[in-house]
N, C-alpha and C positions, 0 to 999 in steps of 0.2 A: 072098172076103168075110171069111173067118177071119183071114187074114194082115192085112187092113186093120183089123179090130176088136180084134185081140190086145193092142196097146198100150193101148187104152182099158180092156180087161178087167183089165189089170195094175194099174190104179188102184184097184181094188176089193180090194187086197191089202195086207198090212202093217199097222202100227200107227196110221197116219194115214189109213186109207181113208175114214173118215167126212169128214175135212177135205177130202180130195181130191175126193170125189164132190159134196160141197156146193159147192166152187169150180167144178166143172164145171157144175153146175146154174146157178149165178149167171152164169157166162160165157155160157151158152145162154139166159139170161133167164127161167129158170123157178124160181128160188128165191134163197136168200141163202147167202153163204159163211160167215156167223157160226155159230159153235159155242158150246155151253154148257160150263161147267166140269164136269169137270176137263180136258176137252180144250182145246188151245190152237190159235190160228190157225197156219197154215203160215208158215213163214219165207219170205223173199223168194226164196231160191234154190229152195225146194221148190215154191212157187206158180209160179214161172217155168217149172220143168220141166213141171208139169201143164198150163200154158197152151200150151207148145210141143207137147206131145203132142196136145192137142185141136186146135190150129191145123193141125198136119200131117194129122190125121185128117179134118178138114173140107175141107182143100185137096185131098185124094186120095179123097173120098168116092165110092163106086161109084154109078153111075147107077141109079135105081130100075127 
């Protein structure tokens, strides 16, 4: 479980963790990816990286 969840935990680290977590919320349908100033939206490459991490996590989600 830890190995599966670790890439998601790493999204909550760094200078753009708010933008990354809000993007994950939006992708999961529970929020918005919009952020207020002075934060700026993630760039296309950054957003793609987050989307890839999330899609891989969902694809390999352990059974409950």
